[in-house]
Backbone as JSON Lines, residues from 0, in Angstrom:
{"i":0,"aa":"X","n":[43.3,105.67,66.27],"ca":[44.46,106.27,65.66],"c":[45.01,105.46,64.47]}
{"i":1,"aa":"X","n":[44.97,104.14,64.5],"ca":[45.48,103.39,63.35],"c":[44.75,103.75,62.06]}
{"i":2,"aa":"X","n":[43.47,104.09,62.14],"ca":[42.7,104.42,60.94],"c":[43.29,105.64,60.24]}
{"i":3,"aa":"X","n":[43.65,106.68,60.99],"ca":[44.24,107.88,60.4],"c":[45.57,107.52,59.72]}
{"i":4,"aa":"X","n":[46.34,106.66,60.32],"ca":[47.61,106.23,59.72],"c":[47.34,105.49,58.4]}
{"i":5,"aa":"X","n":[46.34,104.62,58.38],"ca":[46.02,103.88,57.16],"c":[45.59,104.83,56.04]}
{"i":6,"aa":"X","n":[44.83,105.86,56.36],"ca":[44.42,106.84,55.34],"c":[45.65,107.53,54.76]}
{"i":7,"aa":"X","n":[46.58,107.91,55.6],"ca":[47.79,108.58,55.15],"c":[48.61,107.67,54.24]}
{"i":8,"aa":"X","n":[48.71,106.4,54.56],"ca":[49.44,105.45,53.74],"c":[48.76,105.31,52.38]}
{"i":9,"aa":"X","n":[47.43,105.24,52.36],"ca":[46.71,105.13,51.09],"c":[46.9,106.38,50.25]}
{"i":10,"aa":"X","n":[46.92,107.55,50.88],"ca":[47.1,108.79,50.14],"c":[48.48,108.88,49.5]}
{"i":11,"aa":"X","n":[49.47,108.25,50.1],"ca":[50.83,108.36,49.59],"c":[51.22,107.17,48.72]}
{"i":12,"aa":"X","n":[50.26,106.32,48.34],"ca":[50.58,105.18,47.49],"c":[51.15,105.67,46.16]}
{"i":13,"aa":"X","n":[52.22,105.03,45.73],"ca":[52.88,105.42,44.49],"c":[53.1,104.16,43.66]}
{"i":14,"aa":"X","n":[52.59,104.2,42.44],"ca":[52.68,103.03,41.58],"c":[52.92,103.47,40.15]}
{"i":15,"aa":"X","n":[53.8,102.74,39.46],"ca":[54.06,102.97,38.03],"c":[53.66,101.71,37.27]}
{"i":16,"aa":"X","n":[52.94,101.91,36.17],"ca":[52.61,100.8,35.28],"c":[52.94,101.23,33.87]}
{"i":17,"aa":"X","n":[53.85,100.5,33.24],"ca":[54.27,100.8,31.88],"c":[53.83,99.66,30.99]}
{"i":18,"aa":"X","n":[52.98,99.96,30.02],"ca":[52.48,98.97,29.07],"c":[53.2,99.12,27.75]}
{"i":19,"aa":"X","n":[54.1,98.2,27.45],"ca":[54.77,98.15,26.17],"c":[55.48,99.42,25.75]}
{"i":20,"aa":"X","n":[55.98,100.19,26.69],"ca":[56.67,101.47,26.43],"c":[55.77,102.49,25.75]}
{"i":21,"aa":"X","n":[54.47,102.22,25.64],"ca":[53.58,103.13,24.95],"c":[52.58,103.84,25.83]}
{"i":22,"aa":"X","n":[52.33,103.31,27.02],"ca":[51.37,103.93,27.94],"c":[51.91,103.79,29.36]}
{"i":23,"aa":"X","n":[52.01,104.92,30.05],"ca":[52.52,104.95,31.42],"c":[51.43,105.49,32.33]}
{"i":24,"aa":"X","n":[51.11,104.75,33.38],"ca":[50.18,105.2,34.41],"c":[50.96,105.39,35.7]}
{"i":25,"aa":"X","n":[50.75,106.54,36.35],"ca":[51.47,106.86,37.58],"c":[50.45,107.31,38.62]}
{"i":26,"aa":"X","n":[50.52,106.73,39.81],"ca":[49.7,107.2,40.93],"c":[50.61,107.82,41.98]}
{"i":27,"aa":"X","n":[50.04,108.6,42.88],"ca":[50.83,109.29,43.89],"c":[51.45,110.57,43.36]}
{"i":28,"aa":"X","n":[50.83,111.17,42.35],"ca":[51.34,112.4,41.75],"c":[50.7,113.6,42.45]}
{"i":29,"aa":"X","n":[51.54,114.54,42.89],"ca":[51.02,115.74,43.54],"c":[50.97,116.94,42.6]}
{"i":30,"aa":"X","n":[51.81,116.93,41.54],"ca":[51.81,118.06,40.61],"c":[52.56,117.67,39.34]}
{"i":31,"aa":"X","n":[52.24,118.39,38.26],"ca":[52.99,118.25,37.01],"c":[53.81,119.52,36.88]}
{"i":32,"aa":"X","n":[55.13,119.4,37.0],"ca":[56.0,120.57,36.95],"c":[56.14,121.1,35.53]}
{"i":33,"aa":"X","n":[56.29,120.18,34.56],"ca":[56.38,120.6,33.16],"c":[56.1,119.41,32.28]}
{"i":34,"aa":"X","n":[55.74,119.71,31.04],"ca":[55.58,118.63,30.07],"c":[55.68,119.18,28.65]}
{"i":35,"aa":"X","n":[56.25,118.35,27.8],"ca":[56.24,118.59,26.36],"c":[56.35,117.21,25.7]}
{"i":36,"aa":"X","n":[56.55,117.15,24.41],"ca":[56.55,115.87,23.71],"c":[57.77,115.0,24.0]}
{"i":37,"aa":"X","n":[58.85,115.59,24.55],"ca":[60.04,114.82,24.85],"c":[60.27,114.55,26.34]}
{"i":38,"aa":"X","n":[59.64,115.33,27.22],"ca":[59.91,115.18,28.65],"c":[58.7,115.62,29.48]}
{"i":39,"aa":"X","n":[58.4,114.82,30.5],"ca":[57.36,115.15,31.46],"c":[57.99,115.06,32.84]}
{"i":40,"aa":"X","n":[57.8,116.11,33.66],"ca":[58.35,116.14,35.01],"c":[57.18,116.12,35.99]}
{"i":41,"aa":"X","n":[57.12,115.04,36.79],"ca":[56.03,114.84,37.74],"c":[56.57,114.91,39.17]}
{"i":42,"aa":"X","n":[55.89,115.64,40.01],"ca":[56.21,115.64,41.44],"c":[55.35,114.56,42.08]}
{"i":43,"aa":"X","n":[56.0,113.57,42.68],"ca":[55.28,112.45,43.29],"c":[55.58,112.41,44.77]}
{"i":44,"aa":"X","n":[54.85,111.57,45.46],"ca":[55.07,111.41,46.9],"c":[56.4,110.73,47.2]}
{"i":45,"aa":"X","n":[57.06,110.18,46.18],"ca":[58.35,109.52,46.35],"c":[59.49,110.27,45.68]}
{"i":46,"aa":"X","n":[59.25,111.49,45.23],"ca":[60.29,112.29,44.61],"c":[59.88,112.76,43.22]}
{"i":47,"aa":"X","n":[60.77,113.49,42.59],"ca":[60.53,114.02,41.26],"c":[60.82,112.94,40.23]}
{"i":48,"aa":"X","n":[59.83,112.65,39.4],"ca":[59.96,111.64,38.36],"c":[60.05,112.33,37.01]}
{"i":49,"aa":"X","n":[61.13,112.05,36.27],"ca":[61.32,112.62,34.94],"c":[61.12,111.49,33.93]}
{"i":50,"aa":"X","n":[60.16,111.7,33.03],"ca":[59.86,110.75,31.98],"c":[60.36,111.35,30.67]}
{"i":51,"aa":"X","n":[61.22,110.61,29.97],"ca":[61.74,111.08,28.68],"c":[61.25,110.13,27.59]}
{"i":52,"aa":"X","n":[61.01,110.69,26.42],"ca":[60.56,109.86,25.32],"c":[60.27,110.7,24.1]}
{"i":53,"aa":"X","n":[59.38,110.19,23.27],"ca":[58.98,110.87,22.04],"c":[57.47,110.87,21.94]}
{"i":54,"aa":"X","n":[56.94,111.95,21.42],"ca":[55.49,112.11,21.22],"c":[54.7,111.82,22.49]}
{"i":55,"aa":"X","n":[55.2,112.32,23.62],"ca":[54.52,112.12,24.9],"c":[53.33,113.06,25.0]}
{"i":56,"aa":"X","n":[52.2,112.51,25.45],"ca":[50.98,113.29,25.62],"c":[50.34,112.92,26.94]}
{"i":57,"aa":"X","n":[49.84,113.92,27.66],"ca":[49.08,113.67,28.88],"c":[47.68,113.23,28.47]}
{"i":58,"aa":"X","n":[47.42,111.94,28.6],"ca":[46.1,111.42,28.24],"c":[45.09,111.71,29.35]}
{"i":59,"aa":"X","n":[45.54,111.57,30.61],"ca":[44.65,111.78,31.74],"c":[45.44,112.41,32.88]}
{"i":60,"aa":"X","n":[44.84,113.42,33.5],"ca":[45.46,114.1,34.64],"c":[44.4,114.32,35.7]}
{"i":61,"aa":"X","n":[44.61,113.75,36.88],"ca":[43.71,113.94,38.0],"c":[44.55,114.19,39.24]}
{"i":62,"aa":"X","n":[44.83,115.46,39.52],"ca":[45.63,115.77,40.7],"c":[44.85,115.49,41.98]}
{"i":63,"aa":"X","n":[43.52,115.6,41.94],"ca":[42.73,115.27,43.12],"c":[42.91,113.8,43.48]}
{"i":64,"aa":"X","n":[42.97,112.94,42.46],"ca":[43.18,111.52,42.68],"c":[44.64,111.12,42.65]}
{"i":65,"aa":"X","n":[45.52,112.07,42.28],"ca":[46.95,111.8,42.24],"c":[47.37,110.88,41.11]}
{"i":66,"aa":"X","n":[46.62,110.92,39.98],"ca":[46.91,110.0,38.88],"c":[47.2,110.74,37.59]}
{"i":67,"aa":"X","n":[48.15,110.18,36.83],"ca":[48.51,110.71,35.51],"c":[48.67,109.51,34.58]}
{"i":68,"aa":"X","n":[48.19,109.68,33.35],"ca":[48.42,108.66,32.33],"c":[49.01,109.34,31.1]}
{"i":69,"aa":"X","n":[50.12,108.79,30.62],"ca":[50.84,109.32,29.46],"c":[50.79,108.32,28.32]}
{"i":70,"aa":"X","n":[50.67,108.83,27.1],"ca":[50.81,108.02,25.89],"c":[52.02,108.52,25.13]}
{"i":71,"aa":"X","n":[52.63,107.65,24.35],"ca":[53.79,108.0,23.54],"c":[54.88,106.97,23.77]}
{"i":72,"aa":"X","n":[56.02,107.18,23.19],"ca":[57.14,106.25,23.38],"c":[57.95,106.66,24.6]}
{"i":73,"aa":"X","n":[57.95,105.83,25.63],"ca":[58.7,106.1,26.85],"c":[60.1,105.52,26.69]}
{"i":74,"aa":"X","n":[61.12,106.38,26.78],"ca":[62.51,105.94,26.66],"c":[63.19,105.77,28.01]}
{"i":75,"aa":"X","n":[62.81,106.6,29.0],"ca":[63.44,106.47,30.31],"c":[62.55,107.05,31.4]}
{"i":76,"aa":"X","n":[62.73,106.49,32.59],"ca":[62.07,106.96,33.81],"c":[63.18,107.18,34.83]}
{"i":77,"aa":"X","n":[63.28,108.4,35.37],"ca":[64.35,108.71,36.3],"c":[63.8,109.46,37.49]}
{"i":78,"aa":"X","n":[64.19,109.03,38.69],"ca":[63.86,109.79,39.9],"c":[65.03,110.7,40.21]}
{"i":79,"aa":"X","n":[64.73,111.95,40.51],"ca":[65.77,112.9,40.9],"c":[65.81,113.01,42.4]}
{"i":80,"aa":"X","n":[66.96,113.4,42.91],"ca":[67.09,113.62,44.34],"c":[66.26,114.83,44.71]}
{"i":81,"aa":"X","n":[65.98,114.97,45.98],"ca":[65.14,116.07,46.44],"c":[65.82,117.42,46.32]}
{"i":82,"aa":"X","n":[67.15,117.44,46.25],"ca":[67.83,118.72,46.1],"c":[67.56,119.25,44.71]}
{"i":83,"aa":"X","n":[67.24,120.5,44.59],"ca":[66.86,121.11,43.33],"c":[68.03,121.82,42.67]}
{"i":84,"aa":"X","n":[69.22,121.23,42.72],"ca":[70.39,121.86,42.13],"c":[70.18,122.02,40.63]}
{"i":85,"aa":"X","n":[70.18,123.24,40.16],"ca":[70.0,123.5,38.75],"c":[68.55,123.62,38.34]}
{"i":86,"aa":"X","n":[67.67,122.87,38.95],"ca":[66.26,122.97,38.67],"c":[65.86,122.55,37.27]}
{"i":87,"aa":"X","n":[64.78,123.11,36.8],"ca":[64.17,122.75,35.54],"c":[65.12,122.88,34.34]}
{"i":88,"aa":"X","n":[65.84,123.98,34.25],"ca":[66.69,124.23,33.08],"c":[67.85,123.24,33.0]}
{"i":89,"aa":"X","n":[68.36,122.79,34.13],"ca":[69.45,121.81,34.07],"c":[68.96,120.49,33.5]}
{"i":90,"aa":"X","n":[67.67,120.15,33.71],"ca":[67.12,118.92,33.15],"c":[67.01,119.0,31.63]}
{"i":91,"aa":"X","n":[66.8,120.17,31.11],"ca":[66.66,120.33,29.66],"c":[67.92,119.97,28.91]}
{"i":92,"aa":"X","n":[69.07,120.19,29.54],"ca":[70.35,120.04,28.84],"c":[71.11,118.78,29.25]}
{"i":93,"aa":"X","n":[70.46,117.81,29.83],"ca":[71.11,116.55,30.19],"c":[71.14,115.63,29.02]}
């Protein structure tokens, strides 16, 4: 039984690596809710992650592996609460 628990822990690993505000690597991603050049919304195993910046581009996307890599200028990283009050459109006007 411990082996099954270890697999589950590995599947839910969540890690952020930001290199010089120009490249962001995220693991533990289950879905990309939306993206454009100013904002990327990622659903992760630890909550919804909102990345704001300029000239953001999805360089690599592997939902099977749970990994995303973004290029561009990263200005902020914010985790949202699990409650979806307002949803996507409320994030646009913050």
